C-alpha positions in Angstrom: 4.3 4.2 45.8 7.9 3.5 44.6 6.7 0.1 43.2 3.9 1.8 41.2 6.4 4.3 39.8 8.8 1.5 38.8 6.0 -0.4 37.1 4.9 2.8 35.3 8.5 3.5 34.1 8.8 -0.1 32.9 5.6 0.3 30.9 6.8 3.6 29.4 10.1 2.0 28.5 8.3 -0.9 26.8 6.1 1.5 24.8 9.1 3.5 23.6 10.9 0.3 22.4 7.6 -0.9 20.8 7.2 2.4 18.9 10.8 2.4 17.8 10.4 -1.1 16.4 7.3 0.0 14.5 9.2 2.9 13.0 12.1 0.7 12.0 9.7 -1.7 10.3 8.1 1.2 8.4 11.5 2.3 7.2 12.2 -1.3 5.9 8.9 -1.4 4.1 9.6 2.0 2.5 13.0 0.9 1.4 11.6 -2.3 -0.2 9.0 -0.3 -2.1 11.7 2.0 -3.5 13.6 -1.1 -4.7 10.7 -2.2 -6.8 9.1 -4.6 -4.3 11.8 -7.3 -4.8 10.7 -9.1 -1.7 7.0 -9.2 -2.6 6.3 -11.8 -5.3 2.7 -10.4 -6.0 4.0 -6.9 -6.9 3.1 -6.2 -10.5 0.8 -9.2 -10.8 -2.4 -7.7 -9.3 -4.5 -5.3 -11.2 -3.2 -1.7 -11.1 0.0 -2.5 -9.2 2.4 -1.5 -11.9 3.4 1.9 -13.3 3.3 2.2 -17.1 7.1 2.4 -17.3 7.4 -1.1 -15.6 5.4 -2.9 -18.3 8.3 -3.4 -20.7 10.6 -5.4 -18.4 7.6 -7.5 -17.1 6.5 -8.3 -20.7 10.1 -9.2 -21.6 10.1 -11.7 -18.9 6.6 -12.9 -19.8 7.5 -13.4 -23.4 10.9 -14.9 -22.9 9.9 -18.5 -23.6 7.9 -18.0 -26.7 9.0 -18.4 -30.3 6.7 -15.4 -31.3 8.4 -12.6 -29.3 7.2 -9.6 -31.4 3.5 -10.3 -31.3 3.8 -11.5 -27.7 5.5 -8.2 -26.7 3.0 -6.1 -28.7 0.0 -7.6 -27.0 1.5 -8.0 -23.6 2.5 -4.3 -23.5 -1.0 -3.3 -24.8 -2.6 -5.4 -22.1 -0.2 -4.1 -19.4 -0.9 -0.5 -20.4 -4.6 -1.1 -19.9 -4.5 -3.3 -16.8 -1.3 -2.2 -15.2 -0.4 -5.8 -14.3 1.4 -8.8 -15.9 0.8 -12.3 -14.6 3.9 -14.0 -13.2 5.8 -16.6 -15.2 6.0 -17.2 -18.9 2.6 -18.9 -19.3 -0.7 -19.1 -17.5 -1.3 -17.6 -14.0 -3.8 -15.1 -15.6 -6.2 -15.5 -12.7 -4.2 -13.1 -10.6 -5.0 -10.3 -13.1 -8.7 -10.5 -14.1 -8.5 -7.5 -16.5 -5.6 -9.2 -18.3 -7.4 -12.6 -18.3 -10.8 -11.4 -19.4 -9.8 -9.1 -22.3 -10.8 -11.0 -25.5 -10.3 -10.7 -29.2 -13.3 -10.1 -31.5 -13.4 -13.9 -32.1 -13.5 -14.6 -28.4 -9.9 -15.8 -27.9 -7.5 -14.4 -25.3 -6.1 -11.0 -26.2 -3.3 -11.0 -23.7 -0.4 -13.6 -23.7 
């Protein structure tokens, strides 16, 4: 009987530690989300993952390497407002945001930089 009780107490202790670890992990995830997902490279690059106020800094980074900053920023912000995503990097990678990638001009060219 004493052996069963000690095994039961050991299991209860294990469960308490396990639950505490899960709670600590949830707090870490919540803190990372409040910092703007700095540890998650896909944040802001999948459709609908940005808030409208986050478009400007993402577009500034996206348009940083072009010689045509004003038109790039104009269209990037327009695309970001519609799609709520901006592909990573300064060029390419549009496949991670289908809305951004598939929006075309009247002549069929890409609308978003």
